[in-house]
C-alpha positions as CSV (number, residue, x, y, z in Angstrom):
1,M,-25.0,-1.7,28.5
2,A,-21.2,-3.1,28.5
3,R,-19.2,-2.7,25.4
4,T,-18.2,-5.5,23.4
5,L,-14.7,-4.4,23.2
6,T,-12.6,-2.2,25.3
7,T,-9.0,-2.9,23.8
8,I,-7.7,-3.1,20.4
9,G,-4.5,-4.7,19.6
10,F,-2.5,-4.1,16.5
11,D,0.0,-6.2,14.5
12,A,2.8,-4.1,13.1
13,D,4.8,-5.6,10.2
14,D,2.8,-5.5,7.2
15,T,-0.3,-4.4,9.2
16,L,0.9,-0.8,10.0
17,W,4.1,-0.6,7.9
18,H,5.6,-2.6,4.8
19,N,8.2,-5.3,5.9
20,E,7.9,-8.3,3.7
21,R,8.6,-6.4,0.6
22,F,12.5,-6.0,2.0
23,F,12.7,-9.8,2.4
24,R,11.2,-10.5,-1.0
25,I,14.0,-7.9,-2.3
26,T,16.8,-9.9,-0.3
27,Q,15.5,-13.3,-1.5
28,Q,15.9,-12.1,-4.9
29,R,19.4,-11.0,-4.4
30,F,20.3,-14.2,-2.5
31,A,19.2,-16.2,-5.7
32,E,21.5,-14.0,-7.8
33,L,24.5,-14.4,-5.8
34,L,24.1,-18.1,-5.9
35,A,23.3,-18.6,-9.3
36,D,26.9,-19.4,-10.4
37,H,27.5,-21.6,-7.7
38,T,24.2,-24.1,-7.4
39,P,23.3,-27.2,-9.6
40,V,21.3,-26.2,-12.9
41,D,18.2,-27.8,-11.7
42,L,18.2,-25.8,-8.4
43,D,16.0,-22.8,-9.8
44,P,15.0,-19.9,-7.7
45,E,11.8,-21.3,-6.5
46,R,13.3,-24.6,-5.2
47,L,16.1,-22.4,-3.9
48,N,13.4,-20.2,-1.8
49,D,11.8,-23.5,-0.6
50,R,15.3,-24.4,0.7
51,L,15.7,-21.0,2.3
52,L,12.1,-21.3,3.9
53,A,12.9,-24.6,5.4
54,A,15.8,-23.5,7.0
55,E,13.9,-20.4,8.7
56,K,11.3,-22.8,10.1
57,R,14.2,-25.1,11.4
58,N,15.9,-22.0,12.8
59,L,13.1,-20.0,14.4
60,G,13.5,-21.9,17.7
61,R,17.0,-20.9,17.6
62,Y,17.0,-17.4,16.2
63,G,13.3,-16.1,16.5
64,Y,11.6,-14.1,13.9
65,G,13.5,-11.0,11.9
66,V,16.0,-10.2,9.6
67,K,19.3,-11.5,11.9
68,G,17.7,-15.0,11.7
69,F,16.6,-14.7,8.0
70,T,20.4,-13.5,7.4
71,L,21.8,-16.5,9.1
72,S,19.5,-18.7,7.4
73,M,20.4,-17.6,4.0
74,I,24.1,-18.4,5.1
75,E,23.3,-21.8,6.3
76,T,21.1,-22.5,3.0
77,A,24.0,-21.1,0.7
78,I,26.6,-23.5,2.4
79,E,24.2,-26.4,2.1
80,V,23.0,-26.1,-1.5
81,T,26.6,-25.5,-2.7
82,D,28.3,-28.6,-0.7
83,A,30.3,-26.0,1.2
84,R,31.8,-24.6,-1.7
85,V,30.0,-21.1,-1.5
86,P,32.7,-18.5,-1.5
87,A,33.7,-16.1,1.2
88,T,32.6,-13.2,-1.0
89,V,29.2,-14.4,-1.3
90,I,28.8,-14.8,2.2
91,H,30.0,-11.3,2.6
92,E,27.5,-10.0,0.5
93,L,24.5,-12.0,2.2
94,I,25.8,-10.3,5.4
95,E,25.8,-6.8,3.8
96,A,22.2,-7.7,2.2
97,G,21.1,-8.5,5.8
98,Q,22.5,-5.2,7.2
99,M,20.7,-3.3,4.4
100,M,17.5,-4.8,5.5
101,L,18.1,-3.2,9.1
102,A,18.5,0.1,7.4
103,F,15.3,0.0,5.1
104,P,13.1,3.0,5.8
105,I,9.8,2.5,7.4
106,E,6.8,3.1,4.9
107,L,3.2,3.2,6.7
108,L,0.6,1.3,4.9
109,P,-2.4,3.3,3.9
110,H,-4.8,4.4,6.5
111,A,-2.5,2.8,9.1
112,R,-2.1,6.3,11.1
113,E,-5.6,7.3,11.0
114,A,-7.1,3.9,12.0
115,V,-4.8,3.9,15.2
116,T,-5.7,7.6,15.9
117,A,-9.4,7.2,15.4
118,L,-9.5,4.5,18.1
119,A,-7.3,6.3,20.7
120,D,-10.0,8.3,22.6
121,D,-12.5,5.3,22.8
122,Y,-10.2,2.3,23.4
123,R,-7.1,1.0,24.9
124,V,-5.0,0.8,21.9
125,V,-2.0,-1.9,21.9
126,L,0.7,-2.9,19.8
127,V,1.7,-6.4,19.6
128,T,4.5,-7.5,17.4
129,K,6.9,-10.2,17.2
130,G,10.6,-10.2,16.4
131,D,14.0,-8.8,17.2
132,L,13.9,-6.4,20.0
133,L,16.1,-3.8,18.5
134,D,14.7,-4.0,15.3
135,Q,11.1,-3.7,16.0
136,E,11.9,-0.7,18.4
137,R,13.6,0.8,15.3
138,K,10.8,0.4,13.2
139,L,8.4,1.7,15.7
140,A,10.5,4.8,16.6
141,Q,10.7,5.4,12.5
142,S,7.0,5.0,11.8
143,G,6.1,7.9,14.2
144,L,3.2,5.9,15.8
145,G,4.9,5.1,19.2
146,D,3.1,7.9,21.0
147,L,-0.2,6.6,19.8
148,F,-0.3,3.1,21.9
149,D,-1.2,2.9,25.5
150,A,1.3,0.1,25.5
151,V,3.9,-2.1,23.4
152,E,4.7,-5.7,23.7
153,I,7.3,-7.2,21.5
154,V,7.4,-10.9,21.9
155,S,9.4,-13.8,20.6
156,E,5.8,-15.7,19.4
157,K,2.2,-15.1,19.3
158,T,0.4,-17.9,21.4
159,P,-2.9,-18.0,22.9
160,A,-1.0,-18.0,26.4
161,I,0.8,-14.9,25.5
162,Y,-2.3,-13.0,24.3
163,Q,-4.0,-13.8,27.3
164,E,-1.1,-12.7,29.6
165,I,-0.8,-9.5,27.5
166,F,-4.2,-8.5,27.5
167,A,-5.1,-9.5,31.2
168,N,-3.6,-6.1,32.0
169,H,-5.9,-4.2,30.2
170,P,-9.8,-3.5,31.0
171,G,-11.9,-6.3,30.3
172,G,-9.3,-9.1,29.5
173,V,-8.8,-10.9,26.3
174,A,-12.5,-11.6,26.0
175,H,-13.0,-7.8,25.3
176,T,-9.9,-7.3,23.3
177,M,-9.7,-7.5,19.3
178,M,-6.4,-8.3,17.6
179,V,-5.9,-6.6,14.2
180,G,-3.5,-7.9,11.6
181,N,-2.4,-9.5,8.4
182,S,-1.7,-13.0,9.5
183,V,-4.2,-15.8,10.3
184,R,-1.7,-17.8,11.9
185,S,-0.3,-15.3,14.2
186,D,-2.8,-12.4,14.7
187,V,-6.2,-14.1,14.3
188,S,-6.2,-17.8,15.4
189,P,-4.2,-17.9,18.4
190,M,-6.3,-14.6,19.6
191,I,-9.6,-16.2,19.1
192,E,-8.3,-19.4,20.9
193,A,-7.4,-17.2,23.7
194,G,-10.9,-16.0,24.0
195,G,-10.7,-12.9,22.2
196,W,-11.5,-11.3,18.7
197,G,-9.6,-11.5,15.8
198,T,-9.7,-9.4,12.5
199,Y,-7.9,-10.2,9.4
200,V,-6.4,-7.3,7.1
201,P,-5.0,-9.2,4.0
202,H,-1.4,-7.9,2.8
203,N,-0.5,-8.5,-0.9
204,L,2.8,-10.0,0.4
205,T,2.8,-12.2,3.2
206,W,5.8,-14.9,4.2
207,K,4.5,-18.3,3.4
208,Y,5.0,-19.5,6.9
209,E,2.3,-17.2,8.0
210,H,-0.4,-18.8,5.6
211,E,-3.6,-20.1,7.2
212,T,-7.0,-20.6,5.8
213,P,-9.3,-17.9,7.7
214,P,-11.4,-19.6,10.2
215,K,-15.3,-20.3,9.0
216,D,-18.2,-19.8,10.9
217,E,-16.5,-18.4,13.7
218,P,-18.4,-15.4,15.5
219,H,-15.3,-13.5,16.9
220,F,-13.6,-13.8,13.3
221,N,-13.8,-10.5,11.3
222,Q,-12.1,-9.7,7.8
223,I,-11.7,-6.1,6.5
224,Q,-10.1,-5.0,3.2
225,D,-8.0,-2.5,4.8
226,L,-7.3,-0.3,8.0
227,S,-9.9,2.4,6.6
228,E,-12.7,0.0,7.6
229,L,-11.7,-1.0,11.2
230,A,-13.8,2.0,13.0
231,G,-16.8,1.0,10.8
232,L,-16.6,-2.8,12.0
233,L,-16.0,-1.7,15.6
234,A,-19.0,0.8,15.6
235,K,-21.2,-2.5,14.4
236,L,-19.9,-4.7,17.1
237,G,-20.5,-2.0,19.7
């Protein structure tokens, strides 16, 4: 009997290693730096909403990742202060972004074990989006690079991108499962492409990636963490 799945795709950020926590730390620093330069009614929550709006607006220009985030912080700082933000604050925002590019990589629980357990029976592919140099840095520091049969760093995750990537692996997208913490990027477009999507929730997920998991979708699965992945695949056959 032919196997249901032959290839497993893994997301990277907040699926295999921590990432969003560094953005949250920097957002807090962003609010602290602007506290003395913004109107009293612009509380940290509203300031973060303005920053999120800038990030969304700039995705088409800068893509995903720390560099685009840093530029969006600077743009937001200029907007909310009516261009009166001191150059010293801009300098500190740049430094905060540079620090993000130097944070050490910390694997999530069960990440290495999950990838290792599948390597003998499946094609294992990393599919991550973001800045090329930063994603390469994180993969190298993670120590997981040698476990993957292929690594794909893309500017966006869409059904067409998934079809193109997995066409190069046995069975194509129809026999591939994508595993990740974002329903919006890792699950929904993969299912739309004709594959399988497995959602692994992370307690910190960027608001832009929030999406309700699909209901009554036979190709959708959800697990608590990566320790449950091998068991799920054994059930699917």
